[in-house]
C-alpha positions as semicolon CSV with decimal commas, in nm:
position;residue;x (nm);y (nm);z (nm)
1;M;7,788;10,591;11,796
2;I;8,052;10,525;11,574
3;A;8,218;10,184;11,752
4;N;8,325;9,922;11,527
5;K;8,335;10,209;11,251
6;T;8,662;10,260;11,051
7;A;8,814;10,583;11,027
8;L;9,099;10,655;10,771
9;V;9,293;11,002;10,841
10;T;9,539;11,082;10,602
11;G;9,856;11,277;10,731
12;S;9,800;11,132;11,117
13;T;10,127;11,019;11,190
14;S;10,126;11,351;11,415
15;G;9,988;11,704;11,491
16;I;9,605;11,740;11,422
17;G;9,587;11,455;11,210
18;L;9,683;11,216;11,529
19;G;9,487;11,403;11,739
20;M;9,148;11,360;11,530
21;A;9,253;10,967;11,502
22;K;9,313;10,939;11,888
23;A;8,964;11,153;11,937
24;L;8,775;10,887;11,692
25;A;8,963;10,614;11,843
26;R;8,838;10,719;12,180
27;Q;8,474;10,640;12,053
28;G;8,554;10,311;11,923
29;A;8,641;10,398;11,573
30;N;8,919;10,136;11,404
31;I;9,189;10,349;11,265
32;V;9,370;10,387;10,945
33;L;9,685;10,579;10,982
34;N;9,882;10,752;10,692
35;G;10,165;11,004;10,713
36;F;10,537;11,028;10,732
37;G;10,597;11,078;11,106
38;D;10,680;10,869;11,385
39;V;10,453;10,583;11,229
40;E;10,517;10,319;11,533
41;A;10,485;10,572;11,807
42;A;10,135;10,705;11,627
43;Q;10,040;10,306;11,614
44;R;10,123;10,277;11,991
45;E;9,909;10,576;12,067
46;V;9,610;10,488;11,853
47;A;9,607;10,084;11,977
48;A;9,644;10,193;12,363
49;L;9,275;10,329;12,325
50;G;9,175;9,974;12,261
51;V;9,083;9,971;11,906
52;R;9,210;9,797;11,568
53;V;9,481;10,034;11,387
54;S;9,689;9,994;11,052
55;Y;9,888;10,189;10,851
56;H;9,941;10,285;10,548
57;G;10,235;10,479;10,364
58;A;10,068;10,645;10,055
59;D;10,225;10,958;9,960
60;M;9,909;11,189;9,886
61;S;10,036;11,362;9,589
62;K;10,000;11,016;9,385
63;P;9,682;10,926;9,267
64;T;9,790;10,555;9,228
65;E;9,906;10,527;9,570
66;I;9,559;10,680;9,719
67;E;9,374;10,417;9,549
68;A;9,627;10,120;9,668
69;M;9,558;10,289;10,043
70;M;9,169;10,297;9,995
71;A;9,210;9,954;9,844
72;A;9,373;9,811;10,143
73;A;9,164;9,969;10,403
74;A;8,844;9,870;10,261
75;A;9,036;9,500;10,224
76;E;9,097;9,487;10,612
77;F;8,822;9,673;10,751
78;G;8,526;9,632;10,501
79;Q;8,518;9,982;10,418
80;V;8,577;10,331;10,484
81;D;8,310;10,488;10,704
82;I;8,448;10,807;10,812
83;L;8,729;10,991;10,608
84;V;8,958;11,232;10,733
85;N;9,112;11,446;10,472
86;N;9,415;11,610;10,669
87;A;9,753;11,561;10,510
88;G;9,902;11,901;10,398
89;I;10,234;12,082;10,316
90;Q;10,300;12,473;10,333
91;H;10,542;12,690;10,124
92;V;10,560;13,084;10,156
93;A;10,692;13,296;9,895
94;P;10,535;13,585;9,680
95;I;10,352;13,499;9,373
96;Q;10,607;13,584;9,121
97;N;10,902;13,419;9,324
98;F;10,684;13,115;9,385
99;P;10,856;12,779;9,245
100;V;10,641;12,620;9,014
101;E;10,704;12,298;9,154
102;R;10,627;12,388;9,503
103;W;10,272;12,525;9,400
104;D;10,198;12,166;9,204
105;A;10,291;12,024;9,533
106;V;10,065;12,198;9,757
107;I;9,790;12,167;9,500
108;A;9,826;11,794;9,519
109;I;9,855;11,726;9,836
110;N;9,588;11,969;10,010
111;L;9,336;11,974;9,753
112;T;9,365;11,703;9,464
113;S;9,426;11,431;9,726
114;A;9,061;11,485;9,901
115;F;8,905;11,448;9,565
116;H;9,073;11,131;9,495
117;T;8,979;10,978;9,849
118;T;8,643;11,118;9,839
119;R;8,549;10,984;9,503
120;L;8,705;10,631;9,628
121;A;8,510;10,635;9,965
122;L;8,191;10,742;9,845
123;P;8,065;10,440;9,682
124;A;8,064;10,232;9,986
125;M;7,926;10,485;10,204
126;Q;7,621;10,554;9,960
127;K;7,544;10,228;9,963
128;A;7,551;10,173;10,370
129;N;7,340;10,517;10,364
130;W;7,604;10,614;10,598
131;G;7,907;10,803;10,609
132;R;8,096;11,119;10,707
133;I;8,377;11,321;10,542
134;I;8,556;11,575;10,739
135;N;8,782;11,796;10,541
136;V;9,055;11,992;10,726
137;A;9,048;12,304;10,577
138;S;9,200;12,581;10,776
139;V;9,123;12,964;10,837
140;H;9,304;13,007;10,497
141;G;9,005;12,857;10,360
142;L;8,805;13,185;10,441
143;V;9,055;13,437;10,418
144;G;9,390;13,502;10,274
145;S;9,739;13,614;10,387
146;A;10,025;13,712;10,183
147;E;10,281;13,514;10,044
148;K;10,051;13,208;10,103
149;S;9,899;13,163;9,771
150;A;9,925;12,786;9,675
151;Y;9,778;12,711;10,036
152;V;9,509;12,960;10,016
153;A;9,420;12,851;9,682
154;A;9,395;12,496;9,793
155;K;9,198;12,533;10,121
156;H;8,937;12,767;9,943
157;G;8,934;12,499;9,675
158;I;8,888;12,230;9,964
159;V;8,603;12,459;10,111
160;G;8,441;12,425;9,776
161;L;8,487;12,082;9,751
162;T;8,293;12,010;10,069
163;K;8,002;12,194;9,987
164;V;7,977;11,988;9,654
165;T;8,007;11,685;9,827
166;A;7,790;11,770;10,083
167;L;7,506;11,864;9,811
168;E;7,558;11,581;9,577
169;N;7,454;11,360;9,925
170;A;7,200;11,604;10,062
171;T;6,931;11,333;10,089
172;T;7,123;11,049;10,202
173;G;7,313;10,968;10,518
174;V;7,667;11,085;10,413
175;T;7,748;11,417;10,520
176;C;8,071;11,616;10,417
177;N;8,199;11,888;10,631
178;A;8,486;12,100;10,663
179;I;8,706;12,230;10,987
180;C;8,888;12,571;10,961
181;P;9,146;12,625;11,222
182;G;9,334;12,897;11,302
183;W;9,697;12,872;11,479
184;V;9,728;12,499;11,601
185;L;9,998;12,426;11,836
186;T;10,175;12,098;11,653
187;P;10,531;12,057;11,640
188;L;10,586;12,212;11,271
189;V;10,435;12,558;11,453
190;Q;10,642;12,476;11,752
191;K;10,905;12,521;11,577
192;Q;10,816;12,857;11,436
193;V;10,796;12,997;11,774
194;D;11,107;12,848;11,887
195;A;11,239;13,056;11,566
196;K;11,134;13,373;11,643
197;A;11,214;13,323;11,998
198;A;11,553;13,249;11,923
199;A;11,613;13,527;11,642
200;Q;11,472;13,820;11,828
201;G;11,595;13,710;12,185
202;I;11,271;13,690;12,340
203;S;11,122;13,449;12,582
204;N;10,893;13,138;12,418
205;E;10,581;13,311;12,596
206;A;10,659;13,633;12,423
207;A;10,730;13,496;12,061
208;T;10,391;13,299;12,093
209;R;10,196;13,622;12,176
210;Q;10,369;13,780;11,899
211;L;10,273;13,514;11,640
212;L;9,923;13,487;11,773
213;G;9,862;13,856;11,840
214;E;9,922;13,928;11,457
215;K;9,597;13,728;11,327
216;E;9,403;13,545;11,645
217;P;9,203;13,782;11,901
218;S;9,200;13,466;12,175
219;L;9,604;13,484;12,185
220;Q;9,557;13,105;12,227
221;F;9,613;12,807;12,018
222;T;9,382;12,547;11,925
223;T;9,480;12,235;12,031
224;P;9,452;11,885;11,801
225;E;9,227;11,757;12,079
226;E;8,996;12,037;12,040
227;L;8,964;11,968;11,636
228;G;8,901;11,609;11,733
229;E;8,629;11,658;11,941
230;L;8,455;11,861;11,668
231;A;8,510;11,576;11,439
232;V;8,363;11,341;11,666
233;F;8,038;11,574;11,702
234;F;8,016;11,595;11,294
235;C;8,024;11,186;11,344
236;S;7,719;11,214;11,627
237;P;7,369;11,160;11,529
238;A;7,349;11,531;11,664
239;A;7,508;11,649;11,358
240;N;7,309;11,461;11,101
241;N;7,179;11,761;10,949
242;V;7,537;11,973;10,937
243;R;7,630;11,940;10,572
244;G;7,844;12,132;10,387
245;V;7,980;12,390;10,679
246;A;8,328;12,539;10,708
247;W;8,324;12,570;11,077
248;N;8,606;12,799;11,202
249;M;8,775;12,713;11,525
250;D;9,038;13,007;11,487
251;G;8,981;13,221;11,832
252;G;8,801;13,493;11,628
253;W;9,042;13,530;11,348
254;T;8,750;13,555;11,087
255;A;8,544;13,746;11,311
256;Q;8,741;14,068;11,265
């Protein structure tokens, strides 16, 4: 299916991105990793799945570094067949107190970087008449939450970019779709759970239920592995005509 194709996954040295990279690698795709996590450990985990793996440390807020990363991936593997835009950061504050530089950083990394990778990946995909662009949005690409103005704006923007990319390539073999997770148990979220438990003197399990209970009816986290399997589906022939969707995996969050 995607054996010997090349997948570039931004923000993939841990968490959701690494889970998606590994899911694609299990199907035989070569992987280009990117991110600021434990690079060597991530490379080992992906290489253990029997595929070629490389890494580029592009700062996703800098267009020139994104261009260098895309050029390096094309030079090493021929072209990027599957692009997963996953890199993201978060900052929480009321709008009137939101630091301007944090707004700029969230928009740059969560939204603008996906525009740059997409514009650079599309020509080769269009020429080959096959490509998959998967944008990791969020439930916050579909609904809002207080004190997350930059993140919600960026993720709504990603959903819009997904739709336009899909429409512009609708008669080709290039598809673009977005995945909108609710709470995902990543190291970052685990720290939030641990902090909540410590602050309130409650068990980790109780803190988890409290965190999820605010928004997510299933009271369970989505896993990076589950998100990875959805990415694999988007790359399969069964998804040839799935175009421009914002597919939520959110335990019922947006069903309320």
